[in-house]
C-alpha positions as CSV (number, residue, x, y, z in Angstrom):
1,M,29.5,56.9,-32.9
2,K,26.4,57.5,-30.9
3,K,24.3,55.2,-32.9
4,L,27.2,52.4,-32.5
5,I,27.6,53.0,-28.7
6,S,24.1,52.9,-28.2
7,L,23.8,49.1,-30.4
8,L,26.5,48.2,-28.2
9,L,24.8,48.9,-24.9
10,A,22.0,47.1,-26.1
11,L,23.9,44.1,-27.1
12,V,25.5,44.2,-23.9
13,M,22.2,44.2,-21.8
14,V,20.8,41.3,-24.0
15,L,23.9,39.2,-23.2
16,S,23.5,40.3,-19.4
17,L,19.5,39.2,-19.3
18,G,20.7,35.9,-21.2
19,T,23.4,35.3,-18.5
20,V,20.9,35.9,-15.6
21,A,18.0,34.0,-17.4
22,F,20.7,30.9,-17.9
23,A,21.9,31.3,-14.1
24,E,18.3,30.8,-13.1
25,A,17.6,28.1,-15.3
26,G,20.6,26.5,-13.6
27,D,19.1,27.0,-10.5
28,Q,16.0,25.2,-11.3
29,A,17.6,22.3,-12.9
30,D,21.0,21.5,-11.0
31,G,20.9,17.6,-11.9
32,K,20.7,16.4,-8.6
33,L,17.6,14.9,-7.1
34,T,17.1,14.1,-3.1
35,I,14.7,11.5,-2.1
36,W,13.4,10.5,1.5
37,C,12.2,7.0,2.0
38,W,12.6,4.3,4.9
39,D,13.2,0.7,5.1
40,Q,17.0,-0.1,3.9
41,T,15.8,-3.9,2.6
42,F,12.7,-3.0,0.8
43,N,12.0,1.0,-0.3
44,I,15.5,2.1,0.0
45,A,16.8,-1.1,-2.0
46,A,14.3,-1.0,-4.6
47,M,15.2,2.9,-4.9
48,E,18.8,2.3,-5.3
49,K,18.2,-0.1,-8.1
50,A,16.2,2.4,-9.8
51,K,19.0,5.1,-9.0
52,E,21.5,2.5,-10.7
53,M,19.4,1.8,-13.8
54,Y,19.1,5.9,-14.1
55,Q,22.5,6.6,-13.8
56,A,23.7,4.1,-16.4
57,E,21.8,6.4,-19.0
58,H,22.2,9.7,-17.0
59,P,25.6,9.4,-15.5
60,D,25.7,13.2,-14.6
61,V,22.5,13.1,-12.4
62,E,23.4,13.1,-9.1
63,I,20.7,11.3,-7.0
64,D,20.9,11.3,-3.2
65,I,18.4,8.7,-1.4
66,E,18.3,9.5,2.6
67,E,16.5,7.1,5.2
68,V,13.9,9.1,6.7
69,L,11.0,7.3,8.6
70,S,7.5,7.6,7.6
71,E,6.5,9.6,10.6
72,D,9.7,11.8,10.3
73,I,8.7,12.5,6.7
74,E,5.1,13.6,7.9
75,S,6.4,15.7,10.7
76,R,8.9,17.5,8.3
77,V,6.2,18.4,6.0
78,I,4.3,19.5,8.7
79,A,7.2,21.8,9.8
80,S,7.8,23.3,6.4
81,N,4.4,25.1,6.6
82,G,4.6,25.1,2.9
83,D,8.1,26.1,2.3
84,T,9.1,23.0,-0.3
85,S,12.9,24.4,0.0
86,T,13.4,22.5,3.2
87,L,12.0,19.2,1.6
88,P,13.3,16.8,-0.9
89,D,12.7,16.1,-4.4
90,I,10.8,13.1,-3.8
91,V,9.6,11.4,-0.9
92,L,7.5,8.1,0.3
93,V,4.1,8.3,1.3
94,Q,1.9,5.6,3.2
95,D,-1.0,5.0,0.8
96,H,-3.8,6.0,3.6
97,S,-1.9,9.0,4.5
98,I,-1.5,10.7,1.1
99,Q,-5.0,12.2,0.8
100,K,-4.6,13.9,4.3
101,F,-1.4,15.5,3.4
102,V,-2.1,16.9,0.2
103,T,-5.6,18.0,1.6
104,N,-3.4,20.1,4.3
105,Y,-0.5,20.9,2.4
106,P,-1.5,21.1,-1.2
107,E,1.0,23.6,-2.0
108,V,3.8,20.9,-1.0
109,Y,2.6,18.0,-3.1
110,H,2.9,18.4,-7.1
111,D,-0.2,17.4,-9.4
112,L,0.8,14.6,-11.5
113,T,-2.5,14.3,-13.4
114,D,-1.3,15.6,-16.8
115,E,2.3,14.6,-16.4
116,Y,2.8,11.2,-16.0
117,D,1.4,8.3,-17.5
118,F,-0.9,6.1,-14.8
119,S,-2.2,3.5,-17.5
120,D,-1.5,-0.1,-16.3
121,F,-1.2,0.4,-13.0
122,M,-3.7,-1.4,-10.2
123,P,-6.9,0.8,-10.4
124,A,-7.6,0.2,-6.7
125,K,-4.1,1.3,-5.7
126,L,-4.1,4.6,-7.9
127,G,-7.5,5.5,-6.4
128,L,-6.0,6.0,-2.8
129,S,-3.8,9.2,-4.0
130,V,-6.1,11.0,-6.0
131,V,-7.6,14.3,-4.2
132,D,-10.5,16.1,-5.8
133,G,-10.1,14.2,-9.2
134,R,-6.6,14.8,-9.6
135,N,-3.3,12.5,-9.0
136,Y,-0.7,13.0,-6.6
137,G,0.9,9.6,-6.2
138,I,3.0,7.4,-8.1
139,P,2.3,3.7,-7.2
140,F,4.9,1.5,-5.6
141,D,4.4,-1.7,-3.6
142,A,1.3,-4.0,-3.7
143,G,-0.7,-4.4,-0.2
144,T,-2.8,-7.1,-2.7
145,V,-4.4,-9.7,0.1
146,V,-3.0,-13.2,-0.3
147,A,-4.3,-15.9,1.5
148,A,-1.1,-18.1,2.6
149,W,-1.8,-21.7,4.1
150,R,0.6,-24.3,5.5
151,T,-0.1,-27.1,3.0
152,D,1.0,-29.9,5.7
153,Y,-1.7,-29.0,8.0
154,L,-4.5,-28.8,5.7
155,E,-3.4,-32.3,4.3
156,E,-3.2,-33.6,7.8
157,A,-7.2,-32.5,7.9
158,G,-7.9,-34.0,4.3
159,Y,-7.7,-30.6,2.5
160,T,-5.5,-29.1,-0.4
161,V,-5.1,-25.5,-1.3
162,D,-7.6,-26.4,-4.0
163,D,-10.2,-26.5,-1.4
164,L,-9.5,-23.0,-0.1
165,T,-9.6,-21.3,-3.4
166,D,-12.6,-19.0,-4.6
167,I,-14.6,-19.9,-1.6
168,D,-17.1,-17.9,0.1
169,M,-16.8,-17.3,4.1
170,D,-19.4,-19.8,4.8
171,R,-17.4,-22.6,3.5
172,F,-14.2,-21.1,5.0
173,L,-16.0,-21.3,8.4
174,E,-16.9,-25.1,7.7
175,I,-13.0,-26.0,6.8
176,G,-11.9,-24.1,9.8
177,R,-14.3,-26.0,11.8
178,D,-13.2,-29.0,10.7
179,V,-9.4,-28.4,10.3
180,K,-9.4,-27.1,13.9
181,E,-11.2,-30.3,15.2
182,K,-8.9,-32.6,13.3
183,T,-5.3,-30.7,14.0
184,G,-6.1,-28.5,17.0
185,M,-4.9,-25.4,14.8
186,P,-6.6,-22.4,14.3
187,M,-6.8,-21.3,10.7
188,L,-5.9,-17.5,11.3
189,S,-4.3,-15.1,13.8
190,G,-4.0,-11.3,14.1
191,Q,-3.4,-8.4,16.7
192,A,-6.2,-7.4,18.9
193,G,-7.6,-4.1,18.3
194,A,-5.5,-3.6,14.7
195,V,-8.8,-4.2,12.6
196,D,-6.4,-5.4,9.4
197,T,-8.6,-8.3,9.0
198,V,-12.2,-6.6,9.3
199,L,-11.0,-3.6,6.9
200,I,-9.6,-6.2,4.4
201,M,-12.6,-8.1,4.2
202,L,-14.7,-4.8,4.4
203,Q,-12.8,-3.6,0.9
204,S,-13.1,-7.1,-0.5
205,C,-16.9,-6.6,-1.1
206,G,-16.3,-2.8,-2.1
207,G,-17.2,-1.4,1.2
208,S,-15.4,1.5,3.0
209,M,-15.7,3.5,6.3
210,F,-16.5,6.7,4.3
211,N,-18.9,7.6,1.7
212,E,-18.1,8.9,-1.6
213,D,-18.8,12.5,-0.7
214,G,-16.4,12.3,2.6
215,S,-19.2,11.7,4.8
216,V,-18.7,8.8,7.5
217,N,-20.2,5.7,7.1
218,M,-20.4,3.4,9.9
219,K,-23.8,3.2,11.8
220,D,-26.1,2.5,8.9
221,N,-23.1,0.5,7.2
222,E,-24.5,-3.0,6.4
223,K,-21.4,-4.3,4.8
224,L,-19.5,-3.2,7.9
225,K,-21.8,-4.8,10.4
226,A,-21.7,-8.0,8.6
227,V,-17.9,-8.1,8.2
228,I,-17.4,-7.4,11.9
229,E,-20.5,-10.2,12.7
230,T,-18.3,-12.7,10.5
231,Y,-15.0,-11.7,12.4
232,N,-16.6,-11.9,15.7
233,T,-17.7,-15.7,14.9
234,M,-14.1,-16.7,13.9
235,V,-13.0,-15.0,17.3
236,A,-15.4,-17.0,19.6
237,E,-15.3,-20.5,17.4
238,G,-11.6,-20.1,17.9
239,I,-10.9,-20.0,13.9
240,F,-8.9,-16.9,14.4
241,I,-7.0,-16.1,17.7
242,E,-6.2,-12.8,18.6
243,V,-2.6,-11.6,20.0
244,N,-1.5,-8.9,22.0
245,S,1.3,-7.6,19.4
246,W,2.5,-7.7,15.9
247,D,5.6,-9.6,17.1
248,E,3.4,-12.1,18.7
249,Y,1.4,-12.3,15.1
250,I,4.7,-13.0,13.1
251,G,5.5,-15.7,16.0
252,T,2.3,-17.6,15.3
253,L,3.6,-18.2,11.6
254,S,7.2,-18.8,12.4
255,N,6.4,-21.4,15.2
256,G,3.4,-23.0,13.4
257,S,0.7,-22.3,15.7
258,V,-1.8,-21.5,13.1
259,V,-2.6,-22.9,9.6
260,G,-1.9,-19.6,7.6
261,T,-2.9,-15.8,7.5
262,F,-4.7,-13.8,5.1
263,T,-3.2,-10.0,4.6
264,G,-1.1,-8.1,2.6
265,C,1.4,-9.8,-0.1
266,W,4.1,-8.1,1.8
267,I,3.8,-10.8,4.5
268,L,5.6,-13.5,1.9
269,S,9.1,-12.0,2.5
270,T,8.7,-13.2,6.5
271,I,7.1,-16.3,5.3
272,M,9.9,-17.2,2.6
273,S,12.4,-16.6,5.4
274,L,11.5,-19.6,7.4
275,E,13.6,-21.8,5.2
276,D,12.7,-24.5,7.5
277,Q,9.2,-24.2,6.0
278,A,10.2,-24.4,2.4
279,G,7.6,-26.5,0.4
280,K,4.8,-26.2,3.2
281,W,3.2,-23.0,2.3
282,A,0.6,-22.1,-0.9
283,V,-0.7,-19.1,-1.7
284,T,-4.5,-18.5,-3.1
285,N,-7.4,-15.6,-2.9
286,M,-9.2,-14.7,0.2
287,P,-12.8,-16.2,1.1
288,A,-15.7,-13.7,-0.3
289,M,-18.1,-12.6,1.9
290,V,-21.6,-14.2,1.6
291,G,-24.6,-12.3,1.0
292,V,-22.9,-9.1,0.6
293,D,-23.3,-7.0,-2.6
294,G,-20.3,-6.8,-4.4
295,A,-18.5,-9.5,-2.7
296,T,-15.4,-10.6,-4.2
297,N,-12.2,-13.1,-3.1
298,Y,-9.6,-9.7,-3.6
299,S,-8.8,-6.8,-1.3
300,N,-5.6,-4.7,-0.4
301,N,-4.1,-4.1,3.0
302,G,-1.1,-1.3,2.9
303,G,1.3,-0.2,0.5
304,S,2.9,3.2,-0.6
305,S,3.4,5.6,-3.3
306,W,6.0,8.3,-4.2
307,A,5.0,11.8,-4.1
308,I,6.8,14.6,-6.1
309,I,7.8,18.0,-4.2
310,N,6.7,21.3,-6.0
311,N,10.5,22.1,-5.3
312,K,13.3,22.9,-8.2
313,D,13.7,20.2,-10.3
314,I,10.0,18.7,-11.2
315,D,10.8,17.8,-14.9
316,L,14.1,15.8,-13.6
317,A,11.8,14.3,-10.9
318,L,9.5,13.3,-13.3
319,D,11.7,11.9,-15.9
320,F,13.5,9.5,-12.9
321,M,10.2,8.3,-12.0
322,Q,9.6,6.5,-15.4
323,M,11.9,3.9,-13.6
324,Y,8.3,3.0,-11.9
325,R,7.1,2.0,-15.5
326,N,10.0,0.0,-16.5
327,V,9.3,-3.9,-16.3
328,D,12.8,-4.6,-15.9
329,F,13.3,-2.7,-12.8
330,Y,10.3,-4.4,-11.2
331,N,11.8,-7.9,-12.2
332,E,15.3,-6.9,-10.7
333,I,14.0,-5.7,-7.4
334,L,11.5,-8.9,-6.8
335,P,14.4,-11.3,-5.5
336,T,16.1,-8.9,-3.1
337,T,13.3,-7.2,-1.8
338,S,10.1,-9.0,-2.6
339,A,8.3,-5.5,-3.8
340,I,5.5,-6.6,-5.6
341,A,4.4,-4.5,-8.4
342,T,1.1,-2.5,-8.9
343,Y,2.4,-2.1,-12.4
344,G,0.6,-4.6,-14.4
345,P,3.0,-5.5,-17.3
346,A,5.3,-6.6,-14.4
347,K,4.0,-9.9,-14.3
348,E,5.5,-10.5,-17.5
349,G,9.0,-10.0,-16.0
350,S,11.1,-13.7,-15.8
351,N,11.2,-13.5,-11.6
352,Y,7.5,-13.1,-11.9
353,T,6.6,-16.1,-14.0
354,A,8.9,-18.4,-12.7
355,P,7.9,-21.0,-10.4
356,S,8.7,-20.8,-6.8
357,D,10.5,-23.6,-5.3
358,F,9.5,-22.2,-1.5
359,F,5.9,-22.5,-3.0
360,N,6.2,-26.0,-4.9
361,G,6.6,-24.3,-8.1
362,D,3.9,-22.1,-8.1
363,A,4.5,-18.6,-10.1
364,V,3.0,-16.8,-7.1
365,F,4.4,-13.2,-8.2
366,A,2.7,-13.3,-11.5
367,K,-0.7,-14.7,-9.4
368,I,-0.5,-11.8,-7.1
369,V,-0.3,-9.1,-9.8
370,E,-3.4,-10.8,-11.0
371,F,-5.1,-10.4,-8.1
372,G,-4.6,-7.0,-7.8
373,D,-6.5,-6.0,-10.8
374,S,-9.6,-7.3,-8.8
375,V,-9.7,-5.6,-5.8
376,P,-12.4,-3.2,-5.3
377,A,-11.7,0.5,-5.1
378,E,-12.0,1.9,-1.4
379,V,-13.1,5.4,-0.2
380,T,-10.4,6.6,2.5
381,G,-10.0,10.5,2.9
382,P,-7.8,12.7,5.2
383,F,-9.6,11.0,8.3
384,Y,-9.0,7.4,7.7
385,Y,-6.4,6.6,10.5
386,D,-9.2,8.2,12.9
387,A,-12.0,6.1,11.7
388,R,-9.8,2.9,11.8
389,G,-8.8,3.4,15.3
390,N,-12.6,4.0,16.3
391,V,-13.6,1.0,14.1
392,G,-11.1,-1.0,16.2
393,T,-12.7,0.2,19.6
394,A,-16.3,-0.9,18.5
395,V,-14.9,-4.3,17.2
396,T,-13.2,-5.0,20.4
397,N,-16.2,-4.0,22.6
398,A,-18.8,-5.8,20.5
399,L,-16.4,-8.8,20.9
400,N,-16.4,-8.4,24.9
401,G,-20.5,-8.3,24.7
402,A,-21.3,-4.8,23.7
403,D,-24.2,-4.1,21.5
404,L,-22.8,-3.8,17.8
405,D,-25.1,-1.1,16.5
406,S,-24.5,1.2,19.7
407,E,-20.6,1.1,19.2
408,L,-20.9,1.7,15.4
409,Q,-22.8,4.7,16.6
410,T,-20.3,5.7,18.8
411,A,-17.8,5.2,16.6
412,Q,-19.2,7.3,13.6
413,D,-19.9,10.1,16.3
414,T,-16.3,10.3,17.4
415,T,-15.1,10.2,13.7
416,E,-17.2,13.2,12.8
417,F,-16.2,15.2,16.1
418,T,-12.7,15.0,15.1
419,M,-13.8,16.1,11.6
420,G,-15.3,18.9,13.0
421,F,-19.1,18.1,12.3
């Protein structure tokens, strides 16, 4: 009898432990994902489509997509102090911020290196979310640079978009001077002090504001100096006009006061919203720097990636994020969001290969994905935005007559001070 009682007690203990283990496992995998991102018409709209497609195969999974601004996501990560219970399962991160936040809060972000297939993503995009050789971001939208030109203005001056394809900066300046003389139109515009164009040109020739070891690379950076000097030439000759705000920059495109722009491909959603200008635009690659090693006609400006938080159900989050390796997903979101993939196979989707009426029958979206494969890698790091601001000050001062070498020395010293050197 004692032996039977002992066996029954042992069985009860085993069952109890099993129930506890099952309960703990259930706590860790509750079939729910919470996602934070911003922009209803872009990131959120894309994630809603991913949710719809995933739930068609997994109807029991609950997915809650919350609109949270980028700066608020960052402030909440800081406030969490490493307590991931206050955070969602998946967050969207600006590409140039992810290294800073992973470096400062390594316990928050899940190391995806051996758990996600990163093949077929744009190499330059992937590098932005790598910290110490480990990958912490799943690529989303492209910031691949396009040169978009008003074909009617070019035609008035005797040019076509082919004349602006695969050219270098010397030829671009020649065309810019001629177009301005014949039409009165500057080729480009941009926000003063924002240095988007300078950094686009810098990356196009494989240059960066940092060295591979993380040290600052400004005062003796010959690529950076060449880029700033070229930029200043464009401004001085009126080929590029500086404006005071983002809204004014967009205004130069909408009111037709410039020939075009070269910036991240996300600008096409703005251009395509100008219905009265349909058929008057063409897309090609940007001009390459002259006399600079590694110069190409390709670059990047902007974009974001998804990070998985070290939270309750990492396996479910990883499974859901397979949607971002799905060609049908990218094909579905393109017409409604204009979010262009950094996943190479997406260019085979019917919406990518389809001729665009707005762009005179050109399959511009497949073209942009191909451009992305040629973008040189960029060295960023946790202090990217500090460096960017300091370079912006140097560019502005040099435009106003200050010595460029001295300004770059100051920019480097200021950045190094911020970094604690």
